[in-house]
C-alpha angles and dihedrals in degrees: 000000000000092000091051089049091051091052091050092051090047091050091050091050092048089049092050091047090049091048090051093048091050090047093051092046092053090047092049091049091048089050094050092046092051088047089055092046092049093050091050091050094052093043089054093050090045090053089054089060095040097131133117113276112248094010114161093241091051092048088062100092126223129212115330093015092289121152111251093236091064099038095094093048093050091049089056093049121005087199087076108105104166155327128269125201137169111186115234093026137081090252102116107127148140115252122221138192126197127190131277091259090066106013096167096045094122091051086087105013132078130230089277091052093250120138112274132166088211095054118182127274107265140183126246108267090232092063120100103207109228092015110051114085092217119043112193120204127189133198140165122269095227117187087219085075090248132122109016098339092112098055086075087067085075084081083085114069090209089062089055092056091065097034105043096132129068120193116213118171120190121198092271106031146033111233135185128197137190122218111246103168143013126195146158133205146172108250090203090062104030131098096188111094103189092181092065089067105084108116104034134180122206095277097047092043091057090046092052093052093045090054091046094051092047089059103035118126093224140353113267091186090238132109138175130226132201110284093043120102122236134208117200124193120195135185137161116279117207095203083091132034090246102016133153129208110204133191119193121196135173129220117260133196 
């Protein structure tokens, strides 16, 4: 009787393990399939902008002062506000911005507004593109080395040496930024809320830079002063349960 009971229990356990393996396999296939779909979507969008930066034709602006290279993408989704690229990395993505009623919409939606665990890099809803002196962009830290995973490589000063510049085009201008600070923090034990600094006067700009330099992982030798425009990239940081990894850059001529 006991032997029969043990066989039944063993059979149940084997069935459960088999079910778990099948479930995990299905989830993995779904993940890989979505990854391939996302990559294809971004590749398609990238090809639509595959023109020389600062070409004379592209400088001729289309309706609403939009660069021609981004006109078709904007027509597909008016939430599109720019393109982010860091040469030598996988970071080459459109940037979105949803309204204040759902500011994190693109955290789990793709360019076509369908659900996606990858999401799309997006700007903080408080930012006024072209006006705010600190544009804050968010993106997932994906283990597949996509989205904003590679900004965490700035933890190493050697990585910075070869990736100092960040290209961020808005709909109406082509802009270039240089990294001036890198920091991480635990949001559960941190009073500094960098994402509240988007439209800064002289005092708050100085306060922001002071807080950034107090937390920077190393000294880049660079700073920013009021009147200069900033670009801030943020992603999750797994050093803490609720951590963030942040890269701050300033616009250069």
